[in-house]
All heavy atoms as TSV, in Angstrom:
chain	resi	resn	atom	element	x	y	z
A	1	MET	N	N	86.873	52.904	46.901
A	1	MET	CA	C	87.902	51.975	46.554
A	1	MET	C	C	89.079	52.114	47.569
A	1	MET	O	O	89.462	53.224	47.888
A	1	MET	CB	C	88.502	52.244	45.131
A	1	MET	CG	C	89.509	51.272	44.684
A	1	MET	SD	S	89.751	51.629	42.838
A	1	MET	CE	C	90.894	50.361	42.513
A	2	SER	N	N	89.539	50.940	48.147
A	2	SER	CA	C	90.410	51.051	49.237
A	2	SER	C	C	91.898	51.266	48.743
A	2	SER	O	O	92.740	51.584	49.610
A	2	SER	CB	C	90.403	49.750	49.982
A	2	SER	OG	O	90.953	48.649	49.191
A	3	GLY	N	N	92.178	51.157	47.443
A	3	GLY	CA	C	93.588	51.440	46.973
A	3	GLY	C	C	94.486	50.165	46.979
A	3	GLY	O	O	95.614	50.298	46.682
A	4	ARG	N	N	93.920	49.015	47.453
A	4	ARG	CA	C	94.750	47.866	47.464
A	4	ARG	C	C	94.950	47.352	46.029
A	4	ARG	O	O	94.076	47.428	45.164
A	4	ARG	CB	C	94.059	46.699	48.248
A	4	ARG	CG	C	93.947	47.046	49.752
A	4	ARG	CD	C	93.198	45.975	50.547
A	4	ARG	NE	N	92.009	45.533	49.813
A	4	ARG	CZ	C	91.381	44.408	50.121
A	4	ARG	NH1	N	91.769	43.650	51.047
A	4	ARG	NH2	N	90.301	44.100	49.442
A	5	LEU	N	N	96.135	46.793	45.719
A	5	LEU	CA	C	96.372	46.295	44.388
A	5	LEU	C	C	95.300	45.361	43.850
A	5	LEU	O	O	94.895	45.349	42.728
A	5	LEU	CB	C	97.818	45.603	44.349
A	5	LEU	CG	C	99.002	46.566	44.332
A	5	LEU	CD1	C	100.237	45.759	44.386
A	5	LEU	CD2	C	98.954	47.503	43.128
A	6	GLN	N	N	94.877	44.426	44.784
A	6	GLN	CA	C	93.871	43.449	44.224
A	6	GLN	C	C	92.539	44.020	43.932
A	6	GLN	O	O	91.686	43.395	43.373
A	6	GLN	CB	C	93.757	42.243	45.206
A	6	GLN	CG	C	93.309	42.638	46.600
A	6	GLN	CD	C	94.475	42.900	47.537
A	6	GLN	OE1	O	95.501	43.440	47.212
A	6	GLN	NE2	N	94.311	42.551	48.836
A	7	ASP	N	N	92.296	45.249	44.260
A	7	ASP	CA	C	91.065	45.933	43.927
A	7	ASP	C	C	91.091	46.547	42.478
A	7	ASP	O	O	90.096	46.978	42.060
A	7	ASP	CB	C	90.821	47.080	44.925
A	7	ASP	CG	C	90.467	46.511	46.246
A	7	ASP	OD1	O	89.915	45.395	46.350
A	7	ASP	OD2	O	90.763	47.218	47.246
A	8	ASP	N	N	92.256	46.571	41.832
A	8	ASP	CA	C	92.336	47.109	40.536
A	8	ASP	C	C	92.779	46.065	39.518
A	8	ASP	O	O	93.952	45.688	39.416
A	8	ASP	CB	C	93.407	48.269	40.527
A	8	ASP	CG	C	93.487	49.000	39.165
A	8	ASP	OD1	O	92.845	48.520	38.195
A	8	ASP	OD2	O	94.119	49.982	39.108
A	9	PRO	N	N	91.864	45.443	38.756
A	9	PRO	CA	C	92.214	44.310	37.819
A	9	PRO	C	C	93.121	44.763	36.683
A	9	PRO	O	O	93.634	43.905	35.971
A	9	PRO	CB	C	90.794	43.907	37.335
A	9	PRO	CG	C	89.908	45.102	37.484
A	9	PRO	CD	C	90.399	45.826	38.654
A	10	SER	N	N	93.360	46.074	36.471
A	10	SER	CA	C	94.267	46.500	35.447
A	10	SER	C	C	95.740	46.381	35.869
A	10	SER	O	O	96.634	46.517	35.064
A	10	SER	CB	C	93.927	47.892	35.003
A	10	SER	OG	O	94.334	48.880	35.936
A	11	LYS	N	N	95.998	46.177	37.135
A	11	LYS	CA	C	97.339	46.047	37.712
A	11	LYS	C	C	97.869	44.656	37.751
A	11	LYS	O	O	97.148	43.740	38.277
A	11	LYS	CB	C	97.374	46.693	39.110
A	11	LYS	CG	C	96.945	48.126	39.219
A	11	LYS	CD	C	97.948	49.056	38.452
A	11	LYS	CE	C	97.450	50.440	38.633
A	11	LYS	NZ	N	98.228	51.385	37.789
A	12	VAL	N	N	99.004	44.404	37.212
A	12	VAL	CA	C	99.713	43.079	37.334
A	12	VAL	C	C	100.248	42.932	38.704
A	12	VAL	O	O	101.137	43.798	39.108
A	12	VAL	CB	C	100.722	42.917	36.242
A	12	VAL	CG1	C	101.469	41.682	36.377
A	12	VAL	CG2	C	100.088	43.028	34.867
A	13	VAL	N	N	99.882	41.969	39.474
A	13	VAL	CA	C	100.397	41.831	40.813
A	13	VAL	C	C	101.437	40.694	40.959
A	13	VAL	O	O	102.134	40.599	41.855
A	13	VAL	CB	C	99.206	41.614	41.858
A	13	VAL	CG1	C	98.377	42.914	41.991
A	13	VAL	CG2	C	98.373	40.380	41.541
A	14	ALA	N	N	101.446	39.783	39.967
A	14	ALA	CA	C	102.357	38.707	39.921
A	14	ALA	C	C	102.514	38.217	38.495
A	14	ALA	O	O	101.586	38.271	37.718
A	14	ALA	CB	C	101.968	37.588	40.859
A	15	ARG	N	N	103.623	37.637	38.188
A	15	ARG	CA	C	103.873	37.028	36.858
A	15	ARG	C	C	104.758	35.734	37.036
A	15	ARG	O	O	105.816	35.881	37.715
A	15	ARG	CB	C	104.583	38.075	35.942
A	15	ARG	CG	C	104.692	37.472	34.505
A	15	ARG	CD	C	105.297	38.613	33.587
A	15	ARG	NE	N	104.631	39.848	33.620
A	15	ARG	CZ	C	103.659	40.262	32.798
A	15	ARG	NH1	N	103.320	39.439	31.863
A	15	ARG	NH2	N	103.115	41.387	32.920
A	16	GLY	N	N	104.327	34.671	36.516
A	16	GLY	CA	C	105.113	33.483	36.612
A	16	GLY	C	C	106.199	33.418	35.639
A	16	GLY	O	O	106.163	34.097	34.570
A	17	ALA	N	N	107.180	32.591	35.792
A	17	ALA	CA	C	108.332	32.404	34.903
A	17	ALA	C	C	107.917	31.590	33.703
A	17	ALA	O	O	108.465	31.754	32.580
A	17	ALA	CB	C	109.472	31.667	35.692
A	18	GLU	N	N	106.890	30.749	33.812
A	18	GLU	CA	C	106.440	29.964	32.696
A	18	GLU	C	C	104.905	30.250	32.423
A	18	GLU	O	O	104.207	30.660	33.356
A	18	GLU	CB	C	106.516	28.465	33.067
A	18	GLU	CG	C	107.902	27.954	33.401
A	18	GLU	CD	C	108.868	28.026	32.160
A	18	GLU	OE1	O	108.282	27.796	31.072
A	18	GLU	OE2	O	109.996	28.322	32.258
A	19	PRO	N	N	104.455	30.028	31.207
A	19	PRO	CA	C	102.987	30.257	30.884
A	19	PRO	C	C	102.140	29.211	31.656
A	19	PRO	O	O	102.576	28.083	31.857
A	19	PRO	CB	C	103.009	30.103	29.373
A	19	PRO	CG	C	104.182	29.275	29.017
A	19	PRO	CD	C	105.214	29.565	30.033
A	20	LEU	N	N	100.944	29.608	31.934
A	20	LEU	CA	C	100.015	28.697	32.546
A	20	LEU	C	C	99.442	27.696	31.546
A	20	LEU	O	O	99.050	26.562	31.895
A	20	LEU	CB	C	98.842	29.425	33.172
A	20	LEU	CG	C	99.160	30.353	34.393
A	20	LEU	CD1	C	97.879	31.124	34.800
A	20	LEU	CD2	C	99.776	29.505	35.491
A	21	LEU	N	N	99.335	28.087	30.310
A	21	LEU	CA	C	98.875	27.273	29.220
A	21	LEU	C	C	99.718	27.304	27.955
A	21	LEU	O	O	100.336	28.353	27.670
A	21	LEU	CB	C	97.389	27.702	28.758
A	21	LEU	CG	C	96.285	27.647	29.681
A	21	LEU	CD1	C	95.084	28.385	29.067
A	21	LEU	CD2	C	95.964	26.183	29.942
A	22	THR	N	N	99.996	26.182	27.369
A	22	THR	CA	C	100.677	26.133	26.107
A	22	THR	C	C	99.921	25.183	25.153
A	22	THR	O	O	99.201	24.244	25.600
A	22	THR	CB	C	102.138	25.586	26.300
A	22	THR	OG1	O	102.110	24.343	26.833
A	22	THR	CG2	C	102.906	26.522	27.187
A	23	ALA	N	N	100.058	25.441	23.840
A	23	ALA	CA	C	99.423	24.586	22.854
A	23	ALA	C	C	100.155	23.298	22.755
A	23	ALA	O	O	101.320	23.259	22.392
A	23	ALA	CB	C	99.383	25.327	21.518
A	24	THR	N	N	99.495	22.161	23.124
A	24	THR	CA	C	100.160	20.879	23.008
A	24	THR	C	C	99.236	19.780	22.349
A	24	THR	O	O	99.820	18.829	21.710
A	24	THR	CB	C	100.507	20.306	24.453
A	24	THR	OG1	O	99.278	20.308	25.233
A	24	THR	CG2	C	101.470	21.196	25.139
A	25	LEU	N	N	97.961	19.935	22.321
A	25	LEU	CA	C	97.049	19.005	21.716
A	25	LEU	C	C	96.775	19.419	20.284
A	25	LEU	O	O	96.909	20.520	19.918
A	25	LEU	CB	C	95.758	18.935	22.508
A	25	LEU	CG	C	95.846	18.503	23.912
A	25	LEU	CD1	C	94.506	18.574	24.669
A	25	LEU	CD2	C	96.395	16.998	24.046
A	26	PRO	N	N	96.407	18.405	19.445
A	26	PRO	CA	C	96.232	18.676	18.062
A	26	PRO	C	C	95.326	19.787	17.723
A	26	PRO	O	O	95.546	20.676	16.895
A	26	PRO	CB	C	95.749	17.369	17.435
A	26	PRO	CG	C	96.354	16.384	18.313
A	26	PRO	CD	C	96.405	16.930	19.670
A	27	PHE	N	N	94.112	19.900	18.489
A	27	PHE	CA	C	93.198	20.979	18.172
A	27	PHE	C	C	93.673	22.308	18.600
A	27	PHE	O	O	93.240	23.328	18.102
A	27	PHE	CB	C	91.826	20.714	18.775
A	27	PHE	CG	C	91.670	20.960	20.331
A	27	PHE	CD1	C	91.154	22.242	20.724
A	27	PHE	CD2	C	92.046	20.015	21.290
A	27	PHE	CE1	C	91.053	22.483	22.059
A	27	PHE	CE2	C	91.902	20.333	22.615
A	27	PHE	CZ	C	91.395	21.571	22.973
A	28	GLU	N	N	94.694	22.350	19.542
A	28	GLU	CA	C	95.304	23.615	20.004
A	28	GLU	C	C	96.365	24.030	19.039
A	28	GLU	O	O	96.603	25.208	18.772
A	28	GLU	CB	C	95.886	23.489	21.344
A	28	GLU	CG	C	94.924	23.120	22.444
A	28	GLU	CD	C	95.603	22.603	23.701
A	28	GLU	OE1	O	96.758	22.103	23.659
A	28	GLU	OE2	O	94.913	22.613	24.758
A	29	MET	N	N	97.016	23.055	18.411
A	29	MET	CA	C	98.186	23.394	17.550
A	29	MET	C	C	97.705	23.604	16.133
A	29	MET	O	O	98.390	24.350	15.360
A	29	MET	CB	C	99.186	22.288	17.566
A	29	MET	CG	C	99.815	22.178	18.917
A	29	MET	SD	S	101.317	21.067	19.056
A	29	MET	CE	C	100.636	19.558	18.396
A	30	HIS	N	N	96.591	22.958	15.664
A	30	HIS	CA	C	96.259	23.087	14.271
A	30	HIS	C	C	94.788	23.580	14.016
A	30	HIS	O	O	94.438	23.877	12.887
A	30	HIS	CB	C	96.339	21.769	13.595
A	30	HIS	CG	C	97.696	21.053	13.808
A	30	HIS	ND1	N	98.841	21.581	13.235
A	30	HIS	CD2	C	98.069	19.945	14.575
A	30	HIS	CE1	C	99.943	20.847	13.593
A	30	HIS	NE2	N	99.407	19.896	14.492
A	31	GLY	N	N	94.009	23.678	15.114
A	31	GLY	CA	C	92.692	24.141	14.896
A	31	GLY	C	C	91.756	22.962	14.503
A	31	GLY	O	O	92.273	21.885	14.218
A	32	SER	N	N	90.483	23.255	14.455
A	32	SER	CA	C	89.491	22.338	14.142
A	32	SER	C	C	89.418	22.113	12.579
A	32	SER	O	O	89.392	23.059	11.830
A	32	SER	CB	C	88.122	22.685	14.680
A	32	SER	OG	O	87.133	21.792	14.284
A	33	ALA	N	N	89.403	20.927	12.131
A	33	ALA	CA	C	89.205	20.573	10.741
A	33	ALA	C	C	87.811	20.892	10.228
A	33	ALA	O	O	87.499	20.911	9.065
A	33	ALA	CB	C	89.537	19.135	10.423
A	34	ASN	N	N	86.841	21.204	11.187
A	34	ASN	CA	C	85.490	21.398	10.784
A	34	ASN	C	C	85.153	22.904	10.511
A	34	ASN	O	O	84.035	23.283	10.332
A	34	ASN	CB	C	84.614	20.966	11.936
A	34	ASN	CG	C	84.669	19.359	12.079
A	34	ASN	OD1	O	84.935	18.720	11.155
A	34	ASN	ND2	N	84.575	18.967	13.351
A	35	THR	N	N	86.156	23.721	10.540
A	35	THR	CA	C	85.920	25.206	10.215
A	35	THR	C	C	86.034	25.516	8.741
A	35	THR	O	O	86.793	24.766	8.063
A	35	THR	CB	C	86.884	26.080	10.986
A	35	THR	OG1	O	88.201	25.838	10.589
A	35	THR	CG2	C	86.698	25.875	12.505
A	36	ALA	N	N	85.366	26.488	8.275
A	36	ALA	CA	C	85.465	26.836	6.832
A	36	ALA	C	C	86.966	27.226	6.573
A	36	ALA	O	O	87.603	28.008	7.219
A	36	ALA	CB	C	84.598	28.060	6.564
A	37	ASN	N	N	87.465	26.545	5.514
A	37	ASN	CA	C	88.812	26.809	5.075
A	37	ASN	C	C	89.929	26.516	6.098
A	37	ASN	O	O	91.099	26.875	5.957
A	37	ASN	CB	C	89.043	28.277	4.591
A	37	ASN	CG	C	88.085	28.634	3.514
A	37	ASN	OD1	O	87.848	27.818	2.582
A	37	ASN	ND2	N	87.513	29.799	3.562
A	38	ASN	N	N	89.443	25.813	7.173
A	38	ASN	CA	C	90.460	25.497	8.324
A	38	ASN	C	C	91.335	26.721	8.603
A	38	ASN	O	O	92.580	26.685	8.635
A	38	ASN	CB	C	91.314	24.287	7.908
A	38	ASN	CG	C	91.967	23.719	9.137
A	38	ASN	OD1	O	91.590	23.992	10.290
A	38	ASN	ND2	N	93.100	22.940	8.987
A	39	SER	N	N	90.680	27.823	8.851
A	39	SER	CA	C	91.348	29.115	8.973
A	39	SER	C	C	91.774	29.465	10.334
A	39	SER	O	O	91.791	30.643	10.712
A	39	SER	CB	C	90.418	30.210	8.439
A	39	SER	OG	O	89.269	30.247	9.188
A	40	GLY	N	N	92.146	28.446	11.237
A	40	GLY	CA	C	92.524	28.769	12.578
A	40	GLY	C	C	93.974	29.381	12.599
A	40	GLY	O	O	94.647	29.440	11.642
A	41	THR	N	N	94.257	29.846	13.823
A	41	THR	CA	C	95.592	30.381	14.055
A	41	THR	C	C	96.346	29.290	14.793
A	41	THR	O	O	96.073	29.048	15.992
A	41	THR	CB	C	95.548	31.674	14.858
A	41	THR	OG1	O	94.740	32.625	14.184
A	41	THR	CG2	C	96.891	32.240	15.090
A	42	PRO	N	N	97.341	28.655	14.253
A	42	PRO	CA	C	97.979	27.497	14.811
A	42	PRO	C	C	98.839	27.874	16.078
A	42	PRO	O	O	99.362	29.018	16.155
A	42	PRO	CB	C	98.905	26.949	13.723
A	42	PRO	CG	C	99.121	28.054	12.792
A	42	PRO	CD	C	97.835	28.948	12.855
A	43	ASN	N	N	98.974	26.998	16.969
A	43	ASN	CA	C	99.801	27.038	18.101
A	43	ASN	C	C	99.474	28.250	19.066
A	43	ASN	O	O	100.345	28.878	19.621
A	43	ASN	CB	C	101.261	27.166	17.709
A	43	ASN	CG	C	101.808	25.843	16.978
A	43	ASN	OD1	O	101.378	24.854	17.439
A	43	ASN	ND2	N	102.422	26.018	15.901
A	44	VAL	N	N	98.157	28.511	19.202
A	44	VAL	CA	C	97.737	29.595	20.051
A	44	VAL	C	C	96.696	29.155	21.031
A	44	VAL	O	O	95.669	28.517	20.603
A	44	VAL	CB	C	97.134	30.785	19.148
A	44	VAL	CG1	C	96.563	31.864	20.106
A	44	VAL	CG2	C	98.194	31.400	18.332
A	45	VAL	N	N	96.937	29.392	22.274
A	45	VAL	CA	C	95.809	29.191	23.306
A	45	VAL	C	C	95.724	30.489	24.108
A	45	VAL	O	O	96.768	31.187	24.325
A	45	VAL	CB	C	96.095	28.009	24.210
A	45	VAL	CG1	C	95.914	26.679	23.460
A	45	VAL	CG2	C	97.434	28.084	24.853
A	46	PHE	N	N	94.515	30.865	24.475
A	46	PHE	CA	C	94.321	32.137	25.289
A	46	PHE	C	C	93.254	31.938	26.254
A	46	PHE	O	O	92.185	31.370	25.981
A	46	PHE	CB	C	94.040	33.332	24.332
A	46	PHE	CG	C	92.969	33.070	23.324
A	46	PHE	CD1	C	91.678	33.387	23.562
A	46	PHE	CD2	C	93.332	32.462	22.147
A	46	PHE	CE1	C	90.714	33.163	22.668
A	46	PHE	CE2	C	92.317	32.200	21.166
A	46	PHE	CZ	C	90.984	32.530	21.440
A	47	ALA	N	N	93.441	32.374	27.519
A	47	ALA	CA	C	92.470	32.231	28.549
A	47	ALA	C	C	91.337	33.143	28.342
A	47	ALA	O	O	91.527	34.391	28.022
A	47	ALA	CB	C	93.139	32.469	29.918
A	48	ASP	N	N	90.115	32.667	28.447
A	48	ASP	CA	C	88.930	33.504	28.425
A	48	ASP	C	C	88.255	33.646	29.753
A	48	ASP	O	O	87.505	34.581	29.984
A	48	ASP	CB	C	87.914	32.900	27.408
A	48	ASP	CG	C	88.305	32.921	26.021
A	48	ASP	OD1	O	88.952	33.915	25.663
A	48	ASP	OD2	O	87.984	31.995	25.236
A	49	GLY	N	N	88.541	32.751	30.636
A	49	GLY	CA	C	87.935	32.778	31.952
A	49	GLY	C	C	88.714	31.949	32.935
A	49	GLY	O	O	89.389	30.996	32.561
A	50	LEU	N	N	88.582	32.329	34.241
A	50	LEU	CA	C	89.304	31.631	35.298
A	50	LEU	C	C	88.394	31.504	36.487
A	50	LEU	O	O	87.717	32.502	36.855
A	50	LEU	CB	C	90.527	32.471	35.670
A	50	LEU	CG	C	91.483	31.903	36.629
A	50	LEU	CD1	C	92.306	30.737	36.018
A	50	LEU	CD2	C	92.462	32.950	37.104
A	51	ARG	N	N	88.271	30.285	37.076
A	51	ARG	CA	C	87.420	30.072	38.154
A	51	ARG	C	C	88.168	29.333	39.270
A	51	ARG	O	O	88.771	28.293	39.066
A	51	ARG	CB	C	86.245	29.257	37.840
A	51	ARG	CG	C	85.364	28.963	39.013
A	51	ARG	CD	C	84.183	28.051	38.733
A	51	ARG	NE	N	83.442	27.817	39.919
A	51	ARG	CZ	C	82.201	27.564	40.053
A	51	ARG	NH1	N	81.509	27.519	38.904
A	51	ARG	NH2	N	81.687	27.406	41.212
A	52	PRO	N	N	88.319	29.915	40.515
A	52	PRO	CA	C	88.993	29.289	41.558
A	52	PRO	C	C	88.280	28.060	41.988
A	52	PRO	O	O	87.065	28.015	42.085
A	52	PRO	CB	C	88.939	30.297	42.695
A	52	PRO	CG	C	88.499	31.580	42.109
A	52	PRO	CD	C	87.800	31.268	40.844
A	53	MET	N	N	89.019	26.921	42.147
A	53	MET	CA	C	88.419	25.666	42.558
A	53	MET	C	C	88.882	25.274	43.942
A	53	MET	O	O	88.482	24.243	44.423
A	53	MET	CB	C	88.806	24.611	41.512
A	53	MET	CG	C	88.457	24.902	40.100
A	53	MET	SD	S	86.629	25.131	39.843
A	53	MET	CE	C	86.156	23.407	39.911
A	54	GLY	N	N	89.656	26.055	44.616
A	54	GLY	CA	C	90.086	25.757	45.954
A	54	GLY	C	C	91.441	25.092	45.871
A	54	GLY	O	O	91.917	24.556	44.870
A	55	ASP	N	N	92.131	25.097	47.032
A	55	ASP	CA	C	93.517	24.416	47.150
A	55	ASP	C	C	94.398	24.970	46.064
A	55	ASP	O	O	95.230	24.118	45.469
A	55	ASP	CB	C	93.400	22.949	47.103
A	55	ASP	CG	C	92.604	22.418	48.351
A	55	ASP	OD1	O	92.727	22.967	49.380
A	55	ASP	OD2	O	91.830	21.455	48.102
A	56	ASP	N	N	94.458	26.214	45.696
A	56	ASP	CA	C	95.360	26.767	44.702
A	56	ASP	C	C	95.200	26.177	43.356
A	56	ASP	O	O	96.085	26.054	42.542
A	56	ASP	CB	C	96.831	26.714	45.143
A	56	ASP	CG	C	97.117	27.565	46.410
A	56	ASP	OD1	O	96.449	28.591	46.521
A	56	ASP	OD2	O	97.961	27.165	47.183
A	57	SER	N	N	94.014	25.634	43.026
A	57	SER	CA	C	93.732	25.148	41.698
A	57	SER	C	C	92.659	26.022	41.016
A	57	SER	O	O	91.814	26.622	41.714
A	57	SER	CB	C	93.366	23.652	41.676
A	57	SER	OG	O	92.103	23.583	42.292
A	58	PHE	N	N	92.759	26.088	39.700
A	58	PHE	CA	C	91.808	26.904	38.876
A	58	PHE	C	C	91.347	26.164	37.668
A	58	PHE	O	O	92.133	25.453	37.057
A	58	PHE	CB	C	92.552	28.218	38.495
A	58	PHE	CG	C	92.960	29.099	39.556
A	58	PHE	CD1	C	94.196	28.833	40.219
A	58	PHE	CD2	C	92.177	30.114	40.057
A	58	PHE	CE1	C	94.562	29.705	41.289
A	58	PHE	CE2	C	92.519	30.870	41.142
A	58	PHE	CZ	C	93.780	30.668	41.736
A	59	MET	N	N	90.064	26.395	37.259
A	59	MET	CA	C	89.548	25.930	36.038
A	59	MET	C	C	89.752	27.081	35.071
A	59	MET	O	O	89.295	28.206	35.243
A	59	MET	CB	C	88.046	25.613	36.113
A	59	MET	CG	C	87.466	25.170	34.790
A	59	MET	SD	S	88.074	23.550	34.234
A	59	MET	CE	C	87.454	22.443	35.497
A	60	VAL	N	N	90.427	26.846	33.999
A	60	VAL	CA	C	90.691	27.849	32.981
A	60	VAL	C	C	89.842	27.485	31.705
A	60	VAL	O	O	89.962	26.330	31.191
A	60	VAL	CB	C	92.173	27.935	32.553
A	60	VAL	CG1	C	92.459	29.010	31.491
A	60	VAL	CG2	C	92.956	28.229	33.709
A	61	ILE	N	N	89.074	28.352	31.261
A	61	ILE	CA	C	88.322	28.206	29.933
A	61	ILE	C	C	89.222	28.953	28.928
A	61	ILE	O	O	89.551	30.099	29.144
A	61	ILE	CB	C	86.911	28.775	30.065
A	61	ILE	CG1	C	86.128	28.253	31.214
A	61	ILE	CG2	C	86.166	28.505	28.765
A	61	ILE	CD1	C	86.008	26.734	31.302
A	62	PHE	N	N	89.462	28.314	27.873
A	62	PHE	CA	C	90.397	28.894	26.886
A	62	PHE	C	C	90.012	28.705	25.428
A	62	PHE	O	O	89.276	27.739	25.159
A	62	PHE	CB	C	91.863	28.371	27.124
A	62	PHE	CG	C	92.029	26.896	26.841
A	62	PHE	CD1	C	92.493	26.449	25.635
A	62	PHE	CD2	C	91.779	25.905	27.797
A	62	PHE	CE1	C	92.653	25.109	25.331
A	62	PHE	CE2	C	91.981	24.656	27.577
A	62	PHE	CZ	C	92.361	24.161	26.411
A	63	GLY	N	N	90.421	29.570	24.585
A	63	GLY	CA	C	90.263	29.419	23.202
A	63	GLY	C	C	91.571	28.726	22.571
A	63	GLY	O	O	92.591	28.927	23.149
A	64	ALA	N	N	91.291	28.011	21.564
A	64	ALA	CA	C	92.470	27.276	20.944
A	64	ALA	C	C	92.497	27.446	19.441
A	64	ALA	O	O	91.488	27.162	18.787
A	64	ALA	CB	C	92.444	25.765	21.317
A	65	ALA	N	N	93.551	27.936	18.922
A	65	ALA	CA	C	93.772	28.117	17.480
A	65	ALA	C	C	92.632	28.877	16.818
A	65	ALA	O	O	92.415	28.660	15.620
A	65	ALA	CB	C	93.916	26.672	16.821
A	66	ASP	N	N	91.964	29.706	17.540
A	66	ASP	CA	C	90.896	30.526	17.026
A	66	ASP	C	C	89.700	29.703	16.460
A	66	ASP	O	O	88.900	30.231	15.702
A	66	ASP	CB	C	91.312	31.495	15.992
A	66	ASP	CG	C	92.141	32.681	16.613
A	66	ASP	OD1	O	91.915	32.944	17.819
A	66	ASP	OD2	O	92.897	33.323	15.908
A	67	THR	N	N	89.638	28.421	16.734
A	67	THR	CA	C	88.561	27.550	16.257
A	67	THR	C	C	87.852	26.807	17.315
A	67	THR	O	O	86.721	26.304	17.017
A	67	THR	CB	C	89.108	26.571	15.150
A	67	THR	OG1	O	90.051	25.731	15.820
A	67	THR	CG2	C	89.775	27.283	14.002
A	68	ASP	N	N	88.404	26.595	18.407
A	68	ASP	CA	C	87.861	25.723	19.418
A	68	ASP	C	C	87.912	26.381	20.821
A	68	ASP	O	O	88.569	27.296	21.066
A	68	ASP	CB	C	88.611	24.395	19.510
A	68	ASP	CG	C	88.458	23.615	18.209
A	68	ASP	OD1	O	87.430	22.969	18.149
A	68	ASP	OD2	O	89.378	23.640	17.345
A	69	VAL	N	N	87.176	25.784	21.803
A	69	VAL	CA	C	87.189	26.155	23.165
A	69	VAL	C	C	87.547	24.940	24.052
A	69	VAL	O	O	87.117	23.786	23.691
A	69	VAL	CB	C	85.805	26.685	23.598
A	69	VAL	CG1	C	85.767	27.051	25.136
A	69	VAL	CG2	C	85.523	27.959	22.748
A	70	GLY	N	N	88.339	25.114	25.026
A	70	GLY	CA	C	88.649	24.074	25.965
A	70	GLY	C	C	88.653	24.513	27.369
A	70	GLY	O	O	88.413	25.661	27.697
A	71	ALA	N	N	88.800	23.513	28.268
A	71	ALA	CA	C	88.881	23.813	29.705
A	71	ALA	C	C	90.054	23.015	30.266
A	71	ALA	O	O	90.322	21.890	29.764
A	71	ALA	CB	C	87.561	23.379	30.385
A	72	ALA	N	N	90.767	23.618	31.198
A	72	ALA	CA	C	91.946	22.955	31.799
A	72	ALA	C	C	91.845	23.209	33.325
A	72	ALA	O	O	91.491	24.304	33.751
A	72	ALA	CB	C	93.206	23.399	31.200
A	73	LEU	N	N	92.250	22.228	34.095
A	73	LEU	CA	C	92.462	22.434	35.568
A	73	LEU	C	C	93.909	22.663	35.769
A	73	LEU	O	O	94.745	21.797	35.415
A	73	LEU	CB	C	91.939	21.233	36.337
A	73	LEU	CG	C	91.934	21.364	37.844
A	73	LEU	CD1	C	90.966	22.397	38.273
A	73	LEU	CD2	C	91.500	20.027	38.408
A	74	ILE	N	N	94.272	23.771	36.420
A	74	ILE	CA	C	95.705	24.047	36.625
A	74	ILE	C	C	95.876	24.207	38.148
A	74	ILE	O	O	94.960	24.642	38.889
A	74	ILE	CB	C	96.276	25.277	35.963
A	74	ILE	CG1	C	95.401	26.595	36.276
A	74	ILE	CG2	C	96.184	25.131	34.414
A	74	ILE	CD1	C	96.033	27.830	35.847
A	75	GLN	N	N	97.061	23.814	38.600
A	75	GLN	CA	C	97.475	23.928	40.034
A	75	GLN	C	C	98.587	24.947	40.053
A	75	GLN	O	O	99.508	24.890	39.243
A	75	GLN	CB	C	97.992	22.678	40.540
A	75	GLN	CG	C	98.296	22.574	42.002
A	75	GLN	CD	C	97.114	22.571	42.962
A	75	GLN	OE1	O	96.068	21.896	42.522
A	75	GLN	NE2	N	97.117	23.043	44.086
A	76	VAL	N	N	98.565	25.969	40.900
A	76	VAL	CA	C	99.611	26.923	41.040
A	76	VAL	C	C	100.224	26.852	42.429
A	76	VAL	O	O	99.589	26.447	43.406
A	76	VAL	CB	C	99.050	28.328	40.818
A	76	VAL	CG1	C	98.525	28.512	39.412
A	76	VAL	CG2	C	97.976	28.726	41.870
A	77	THR	N	N	101.474	27.213	42.431
A	77	THR	CA	C	102.221	27.295	43.687
A	77	THR	C	C	102.690	28.760	43.867
A	77	THR	O	O	103.308	29.250	42.942
A	77	THR	CB	C	103.444	26.350	43.654
A	77	THR	OG1	O	102.955	25.036	43.425
A	77	THR	CG2	C	104.156	26.484	45.009
A	78	ILE	N	N	102.401	29.283	44.985
A	78	ILE	CA	C	102.767	30.726	45.167
A	78	ILE	C	C	104.072	30.723	46.036
A	78	ILE	O	O	104.097	30.214	47.101
A	78	ILE	CB	C	101.671	31.503	45.903
A	78	ILE	CG1	C	100.439	31.530	45.029
A	78	ILE	CG2	C	102.097	32.874	46.296
A	78	ILE	CD1	C	99.137	32.122	45.797
A	79	LEU	N	N	105.148	31.274	45.312
A	79	LEU	CA	C	106.419	31.304	46.018
A	79	LEU	C	C	106.533	32.614	46.799
A	79	LEU	O	O	106.131	33.654	46.276
A	79	LEU	CB	C	107.503	31.132	45.012
A	79	LEU	CG	C	107.443	29.966	44.077
A	79	LEU	CD1	C	108.535	29.922	43.056
A	79	LEU	CD2	C	107.616	28.666	44.997
A	80	THR	N	N	107.042	32.554	47.988
A	80	THR	CA	C	107.239	33.787	48.683
A	80	THR	C	C	108.730	34.052	48.915
A	80	THR	O	O	109.526	33.242	48.744
A	80	THR	CB	C	106.526	33.672	50.077
A	80	THR	OG1	O	107.026	32.562	50.792
A	80	THR	CG2	C	105.064	33.571	49.852
């Protein structure tokens, strides 16, 4: 291991001022009506995977309200 920060995924190397994802769509805010007892966790989204797409954009696979899965394309700007 070379000791570089990017070699250790347990180390936070940057943090944005705003979240990358927020619950805004009905299935993210209320969960799916098709689940037993509609037992989702409202207003929760959480990233499960991230794939670089080039040009500082990423495909994020995420869970929503503990009942659904979604995908979002995000664009990031790195400030120096």
